[in-house]
N, C-alpha and C positions, 0 to 999 in steps of 0.2 A: 254553568252551561244551562241553557234554556231547557226546562223540564220536558216540554213537548218534544223537543229535538231528541232528548235522551230516550224517551219512550219509543220514538220512531227507530232509533238505532237498535234497541233491543228487539224490536219486531223484525228488522231487516237481518239481524244476525243469523237466526236459524235458517232463513231462506237462502242467504248468500253463502253460507258454509256448507251447502249441499254441493259437493264437488263432482262435476261431471267428467267422466273419463272419455266420453265420446265427444270429441272436439269437432265442431263444424265450422265451415266458413273460411277455410284456408285458401288453397290454390285454386280450387274449382268449386263452382256452385252446383255441380251435377248431383242429382238425387241418386239413391241406391239402385234404382231401376234403369238408369241411363247407361247405354252402352257407349264407352269412351273411344271405341275403335271406329274410325272412319272407313266406309266401304267394307264392312265386316264380312260380307258374302262374296266379295270380289266381282260384283255385278257390273260396276262402272269402270269405264276406261276405253282407250282406243286400241293401242297395241299391247299395253300392259295394264294391270288394274291400277286405278287411281289410289293414291295414298299408300301404296306398297312398292317396295323395291325388290327386283329379282336379281340378286347379287351373284356374279360368276366367281367360282373358285376352282382353280386348276382345270379350267376348260369346261366345268360343269355349271350349267345355268338352269334354274327352275323355269317353268313355263306356265302360261295361262291356259286352262283346260276347260272342256265342256262337261266332263264328269263332275257331278255335284251332289251335295247332301240336300240342299234346297236351292231354289232359283235355277239359274242356267250355267253358272260358272264356279270354278274352284281354282286353286293353284296346285301344281304338281312338281315333285322332285323325283328324278329317275336316275339311278345308277345301274348301268347294264353290267352283266357278268356277275361273278361271285367273289371279287376281290374287295377287301376293306378300303373304301374310298371316303374322303371327306367331300360332301356335296357342296354346291352353292347354297345360298340362303334365301328364304322368303322373309323379308324384313319390313315391319310397319314403319310409318313415319313416327317421329318422336312425339310423345304425348306429355303434356303438362300434368304433373302428379303432386299429391300432397304428402308431406313428410309424416312419419309416425301414424300411418293410416292403413287400415286393412282393405284389401281389394280381393275380388274373385276373378280369376281368368279361366274361361272355358273355351274349348275348341272341339271341332269334329274332324276325325281323320279316318282314312281308309288306306289299307296296304295291299300290295300284291307282290308276292315273292320276297318279302323283306327278310334279311338275314345278315350275318356277319357279327362282328364284335358287339356293335350297338345297333339298336333299331331306331326308327325315326323318332324325333323328339321336338317339342315346342318349348321355348324358353322366354323368360321375361328379364330384361336387364334394367337396372336402376342407375341413373346418372345424377351427378350433383348440379349445382346452378351453372357451372362452367361446362357442363356436359361431359365431365370426366366419368369414367366407368367406376361404379361403386361395388355392385354385386350382381349376381345372377341367380335366378330360381328356375328349376325345371318342372314342368308338368310331368306326371307319370308317363313313361315311354310307351309307345304303341307296340303291339305284339308282333312277333315274328310270323312269317308266312303270309297267307292271303286272308284278309279279314274285311268284312263289310264295315260301313260307317259306325264309329263308336265315339262317344264323348269322353274327353279327359278334362279335368279341372284341378285348380289349386287355389287355396286361400293363402295370401302372403301379406305381411305387414312391411311397409316401406321404412327405410332407415330415417334417422333424425335429420339428415342433410340431403335426402332425395328431393330432386326438383323435377325430374323427367323420367319417363320409362319408355321402352319400346319392346315389341314382341318379335321374335324371329323363330324360324323352324329350319332344321337341316337334318341330314343323316351324317353322323360323326363316326367314321370308320365302320361302314356297313354297305349294304346294296339293296336293290329292289326299287319299287315304286311307292310313293307316298302322296296322297292327296289331302289338302287342308281346306276346310270351309267353315263358315259361320263362327267367326272369332268374336268372343264377347269379353270385354273388360269392364267390370262394374265396381263401384264402391260397395263394400260389404255392408250389409245391414248392421246398424248399431244397436240392435236389440240385445239386452243383457242376456248372457248365456244362462242355460238352466243350471240348477244348483248341483247337478251331478258332476262331481269333480272329474277333471281330465286325468286319466291314468298317467303316472309318471314313472320313469325308469329309476331303479335304485341307483343312488349316486355312485360314481366310480370311486373306489377306495383310495383316495389320495388327499393330500393337504396342499394348501398354497405353498409355493416354493419348491415342490417336487417336480423334477423334469419328467414328463410323461413319454418322452421319446427314448426308445431303446437304441443303444449304440449311436448316441447323438453325435459323436465325433468321428464315426465311421472307422473306428480303430479295430473292431473285431470282424473276423471272417476268414475265409480261405481264398476262394477265387473272386468272390463278390462280398460286399459288406453285409453282415448279418442284419436282419430286420429291415432291409431296404431292397427294393426291386429296381434294376436298371432296365427300363422298358425301351425296346427298339421301336422306332417309327420311321418308315420309308428308308430303311437301311442305316439310320443313325442311332447309335447306342452309346449312352453315357459310360464312363469308365471309372475305375477305382484308382486314385492317384496318390502320389507321395508329396505333392505340394499341399501345405496345410496351414491353417490358422493357429491351431494348437495340436499337440500330439504329433503323430507321424503320417496321418492319412486324411484325405478328403475325397469327394467325388467331383467328376469333371464332365461338362458337356462341351463338345467341340463341333463347330460347323465351319468347314474349310471354304475359302472363297468369300465373295461379297454378294452372293445372291440370298434373297430372303427365303429361309428354309424353316420348317417346323422340326425341331429336334426331337429326339427321344426324351424320356422322362426319368428323373430320379424320384422314386415314389416310396414313401414309408409304408410299413405295415399298418393295418387298420387299428385304431386306438379307441377303446371304450370312452365315451364322453357323457357329460351330464347336460340335460336340456336346460334352457333359460339360465345359462351360466356364463360368466365372463372368463375368458382365457387370454393369456399373452403368448404370442409366438414371436420368437426372435431367431435370426440366423446371421451367419457371417458369410460374405461372398467376395470374390475377387474376379476381375475381368481382364481380358487381354484382347485388344482389337475388336471389341464388341461394337456392332453397328447394325444398320438395317432399320426396318420399320419399328421393331420393338426390341428393347433391351432385355436381358435375362430377368426372370421373375420367379418368385416362390409363392405358392398358393396353398390355402387350406380348404378342404372340401368337407361338407357335412352330409351324413347319411342317416336315414331313418332306421328303425329297428330291423327292417328287412334288407338293409344295406342298399336302399335306393337313393340315388343322388338327390339332395335337397338344394344346396346352394354352395357358392364358392366365394371366398374372400381373398384378395390379393394383397401381399405386402407391397410397400413402395418398391418400384422397379429399380434395379441397379443401373448405374450410369453407363453410357456408351464410352468407347475408348478403352484405354488401359488404366486400371485403378487398383490400388492395393486393397487389402482386406478392409471391409466396412460392414458395420452391423445394420440390419434393417429389422423393424419389428412392427407389430400391429396388435391392438386390443380388439377382441371381437366377442360378441355374445351369441351363443348357440340358440337355435330355434327351439320352439316348444316341443317338437317331435324329433329332435336330434338324439341319436343313440351312439353314433360313431363318427370319427373324423379321421382324415389322413392328410399328409403333407406331400406336395410334389413340386418339382421345379422343372422348368424347361425354357427354351428359347422359342418364342412363337413369332415366326416370320422375322428372322434376324440372322446374325452370323457372329463368329468369333468364339472365344473360349470363356467358359464360366466355371469357377470352382465354388463348391458349397461345403461349409463345415460348421460344427458347433451349433446344432439345431436344438432349440429349447422351446418346449410347450409346457406352460405352467398354468395351473388354476389361479386366476386372479383373486386376491383376497376379497371376500365379501363382508368382512368386518369393518367397522368404522376405524379409520387410521388412528394411530397413537396420537397423544396430545402434543408430541414434539413437532416442530415445524417440518414442512416438506424439505428433504435434503436438497441443498443447493448443488448446482452442477460443478464439476471439477475441471471443465475445459470451456473454451469460448462458447457463449450461449448462442443459440439460434431460436428466435422467437417466431413461431408460425401461427398465423391467424387461421383457424379452421373454418370450414363452411358453416358450422353451427354457432360461430362467433365466440367460441371459447378460444383460448390460446394454448399452445403447447410449447414448453421450454425444454429444448433438447428431447423432444418426443413425449414428454410428460404433460398430459392435459392438466392445466392449472387454472384455478380461480385466484387471481392475484389479490393479496391482502398486504398492504404496506402502510407505514407511517412516513410522512414526509414533513419537513420543515418543523420538526419538534425542537424548538429553541434555536435552530439554525437550519440552513437548507440541507439538512441531513436526512437522507431517505432511508427509513428503517423498515425492516419487516420484523416478524415476531422474534427473530433470533438476535436482534440488536442488544448489545450489552453495555455500551458506553453510557456514562451518566449524562443527564441533561445539564450541561455546563455552559452558562452564557458566555464564557470566555471564548468559546469556539466560534462566536459570531465573526470575529476578525479572521480566524483561520479559514472559515468556510464562507467567506463573503460572497454573496450572490449578486454580482454586479452586471453580469451579461458581457463582460469584456474578458481580456486575457487572464485577469485575476481569477475569474470563474474557473477557467480551465486549469490553471496552475494549482489552485486550492484542491480541486478534485484529484489532480495527479499526485499531490502530496498525501492524500488520504486513501488512495486506492488499496493499500495493504490493510488499512483498518477495516474497510468494507469487507474485504475478503476474509479477514480473520473473524469477523462477526457474522458472516453469512448474510450480508445485506444487499438487497437489490436497490439500484438507484437509477435516476433519470439524468440525462444530460440535456443541455440547451441546444435545440435544433439549429439555431442561428450560428453556432460555433463549429459546425460540422467540418468545415475546411481547415480548422486549426486543431482538430481533435487528435490527441496523441494515439498512436497505434495500440499501446498497452491498455488504454481505456476501451477502445473499440472492440478489442478481442477479449476483454475481461468477461468471465462467466457471470458477473454480477451486474452487468449493464442490461437494463430492461428495455430502454428505448430513449427517444428524444422528445423533449417537451417544448412546444412553442411558447412564446410569451403568453402569459395568462390573459384571457379575455381581450383579445386584440380588437381594434377598431377598424372601420372600413378603410381608412387611409393606410392601414398596415397590411392589407391584402397582398400587394405585390411582394412585400417582405416575407410573409409567411408562405406564399406560393413558391417563391424561389428557394426558401429554406427546405420546403418539403421535397422539391425536385432534387436538390443537392444531396439531401440525406439518402433518398432512394437510390441515387446514382452511386454514392460512395459506400453505403452500408445497407444493402437490401435485407439483411437478416434481422433487423430490429425495427419496431414500429415507431411511428410518429404520433404523438398524443397532443390533442388540443382541448383546452377547457374554455367554456363560455357559458354565460348565464341566460342566453336567449338564442333561439332559432338554430337548432342543431343542424338542420339540413343545409343551411347556408355555409356553415363553417366546416362541415365534414368533407368538403372538397379538398381540404388541405391537410388531412390527417388520416391515419389508419384506425385510431381509437379516439372516441370522444368522451369527455368527462363533464359532469355537471355537479353543482354544489348543493348539498343539503346542510343547512346551518343548524347550530345547536339549539336545543330547547332553552329558551331564555325569556326573561321579562322584557317587554317592550311597551312603548306608549300606545301601540296600535292594537294589540290583541293579548288576551290572557295567556299565561305560560302554558296552561293545559291544552291550548288550541294549536301549539307550535307545529306538531307533525302534520296536521291538516293543512296548515298554511304552506308548508314546504311542498306537499303533494300538489297543492293548487298552483304554486309558483312553477313547479316542474312542468305541469300540464300546460300552463298558459304562456310561459316564457321560453323554456328550453325546447320542449317538444313541439309546441305550436301545431297541435293536431296530428303529429306523426307519432304512432305508438312505438315503444321500444322494440316490440317483437317484429314490426314491419320494417324497421330501419336496418339497412344493409351492413352497418359496421358495428363492432363492439362498443358498448357504452358502459362506462364506469361511473359510480357515484363517489364523490369526494365529500367526506363529512368534515365540515370546515370550522375553524376558529373556535375550538372548544375553550371554555374557561375565561372568556373575556370579562373582566371585572366591570367594564363600563356598561354592561347590559345585565348586571345582577349576578346572582349566584351561578356558578358553573353547573353543568348537568350532573345528576346523580348517576351511579352506575346503571340503574334500571332505565333511566331516560336514554342514556347512551346506547344501551343494548337495543332498546325499542327502535330508535331511529336507524340503527345499523340494519336490523332485520326488516324494517320498512323498506329500505333501499333494496335489499336482496329480493323481497317479494315484488318489487317493481320489475324483476327479471333482468337486473343489471348483470354485467359480465365480470365485474371486479369491484373491490372496495378499497378506498384509501382514506387516511386521516390526515388532516392538514391543520396546523396550528401556528402560533406566532409567539416569539419572545415579546415583541412589541407590536403595536398596531399602527400602520401608516408611518408617521415620522417618529414614533416612539413616545409621543407626548402622553399617551394614555397609560403607560407603564403598568406592570402587574398583570398583563393579559398573557394567556398561553399556559402550557402545561408546566413550565418551569416553576410556576407559583402554586402548583397543585400536584405534588408528587404522588399522592395517593390515587388521584384520578389517572395520572400517567401510568401508574402500576396496573390499574384496572384495564386500561386500553391494551396493554401488553397481554393481559389475561384474555381479553376479548379477541385479540388477534390470534392467540393460540387456539381458541375455540374454533374460529372461522377456518384456520388452516387445517385443523383436525377433521373438518367436515368437507375438505376439498373435493373428495371423490363423489360426494353427494351433489355439491353445487354444480359440477361439470356435467351431470347427467342431463339428458333432454328434459325440458319442462313440459309436463303433460297439460297443466292448467295452472293459471294464477289469476289473482284479482287484487288490484289496489285502487279500483275505481270507487272513490269515496263520494262522488257527487250524485245525489239522488233527490228527486222531488222538487219542491218549490225553492226559489232563491230566498235566502235569509241573510241578515247581517248580524254579526255578533261583535263588531268592533266597539271598544269602549271609548274610543276617541271620536267625539261627535264631528270633528273636522276632517276625519279621514275614514271613509267607508271601505271596508274590505268585505266583499260579498262572497259567500259560500253557500252551497246547498246543504241539505241534511247530510250528515256524515256517516259513513260506514266505518265502524270502529275496528273491525278485524280485517287484516289482509291475509291472504294465504297463497301458498305455492305448493304444487304437487309434482313429484318426480318418481321415476320408476327404474329399478334395476332388476330385470328378470321377474321373479315372483315377489320381490320386496318393493314396498312403496315407502316413499319419504314425503312427509307432509310438514310444512312450516307454516305456523299460524302466529301472527303478532298482534297484540293489543296496542293500538296507538293512543289509547285514552288512559289518563292516570287512575281512573276508578276501576275496581275489579268488575268482572262480568262472569256470572255464574251459570252453570247448567247449559253450556253451549252444545247443541246437538250437531254432530259432524257425521256426514254420510259420504263414503267413497263408493260411488256406484260401480257395480261390476264385480265387487268382491263377495265371495260366498263362504259360508262356514265360519268356524271360530278362529280368530286370529288375536294377536297381541300388539298393542301400540306401546312402544318403549320410548321414553324421552331421552334425547341425546344432548351432548354438549358438556360444559365444564361447570355449570352453575350447581351450587351445593344447597341452596335454600329456596323456599317459595315454590309457587306452582311450576316454575320453569326449571326446577332442579333436575339433574340428570338421573336416570335410572328408575323413574316411576313407570309402572306397568299398568295399562288399562285394557280391559277386555273389549274385543271388537267382535261383533256378531253380524255377519252378512254386510260388512263394511261400515257398520254404525257403532259409534261410541259417544260418550258425553264427557266433557271436561270443563273445568273452571279456570279463569285467567286472572292472576293478580294484575293490578294496574301496571301498564307498560311491559307485561310479560311476553316473551317470545318462546314458543314451544317448537321443538323439532322432534317429530315422531318418526320412528321406524316401525312400519306396520308389516308384520310377517306372521 
């Protein structure tokens, strides 16, 4: 490599490895001092204020008023009398928001004769890209009685899949008069906080796997279940019942008739919780005649140390109609000031009967998963593509890692146990006709015994046997690889037919150029990264830079992976072809794999061949290199063990290698491949509560020493521990490095990939 270029790389390393946690330029270009609320003082409008909705509830409608904190106008909510009433709402227009971003919301409010169970409150709701409800945060409630104008505010961070927010105010089970004025929503300043640590609560004394719900099956009690409250609302009270999912008891909510009613609540005792911690909540529910605007739902509420309401998360709602027992669950992370949580269930504007049983709240393990593969499902799989472009298999967020076409069209994950036997080529013949289907039908039990995920051919959906479509090991349907323009009608029809017949599984399409064009016909896109190899066009040590260049210029064509709306997987292709020289070493294979991961892809696959094309080149593929085949299985195990890290939201990443002046380093004078100066290190940063995960990969065969790494925003002494399954070299697992105020130094072997846990 050109010495001048290498010196430039060393200079760039220290600069580009300063990782910024304050990410700018997402959904909005607003600065920190810009108010995102339109008509915040309610001054503009004709009969109602512009950009606001005065929503009626049970005959109560807010009004536009001349009492004001500033200017001439405000809005008012009034509930006469002294009975607990739910008022109408003052609701803003929907506002475009940025995910994983801190905001500050402040309002001014005034009360007169406020009282009842709850006082007036202002709330902010987060929505996903489809404007589905995600979560809600409350500002501190206003005081009881009569009080002059006072300001309330809250800092909150949006979720990873938040796309919109809106503000609303109401009186929830109270009475009196409330005026609202001067609403401000601003991006919170990205200034690094002071070094004074934020006080944290002592962790609740529990371990992952322990159910934190007392009397979780409602078995204990005399007239009502112990540790639960059956709360009456508008004359409706839940009951203790003998219909059950397990044991002898459950609790029941019943709304008679077909009018939309708000039911009473089934509410747990308050539970001590840990801040910045992941939990899993699961429940079992059963419905009879459920209908109306909303189906029954279970919710978890977070409280601060003073037991003030902070936020609420909803489990997926139960279905309308009559349905037998079904489990619903959610993973959620508590806020930085959460001290307590409680669970409650109700029917909100609906009717019918709902039974609740077997409630489990568990601390989600914060340790790196074991090295064994993620357990496969035991019933028909349901693949859900999430708003953050991860997938969930039967509710488990998964970073798919699989091998396919290893000596045959045999789709393996890391649990694959069958040998690489070329005789299987006839049994697993991949012809695209009925033989394709029958060969898979013959092998279905082998897939299940080995815990193997596999893909089916999308064009054969109308001939697909039911036992394959309902197999827990079916991942999805693959189009013909790299289709041409004249095949668009064919793949378009296949896509429609798959979605009509099996909406539970995605359709995948692979192509080597122009992702946006072909993504119309698939749910998941894949692109190829080819192995490190010798070619007539470029030196072996330049291979990864070439693949990044090809991805940027052919597949993406100016569209970044992060801005693309669908999941994108990288397929590591054609390992070990003898016609292009020696196969990759384990270090080369690991480097190109982590290069793809730091591109922010959503899954990784490996693709190889027994033969190439018509087989004339013989000797290609992993069959001829069993030691490399064994290493890929080891690498697959490592990636699977890091699943819960890979599915975390990406805080920052960089694989942009093109810097400075255009240069050519092609050694073939008849074929010019132009690249710019290269950045040798890619990185990716993820966060889980107070723990940070940093992945850094060296794309160059030469070692790089004394790399300075800074994670801005971290304070105090911490430790960076290397993860994975490697046992030697700079990337070996278990190394510990001191981190001071987010800064540490490390060295990288050639092609080394380091995964750090910083805590």
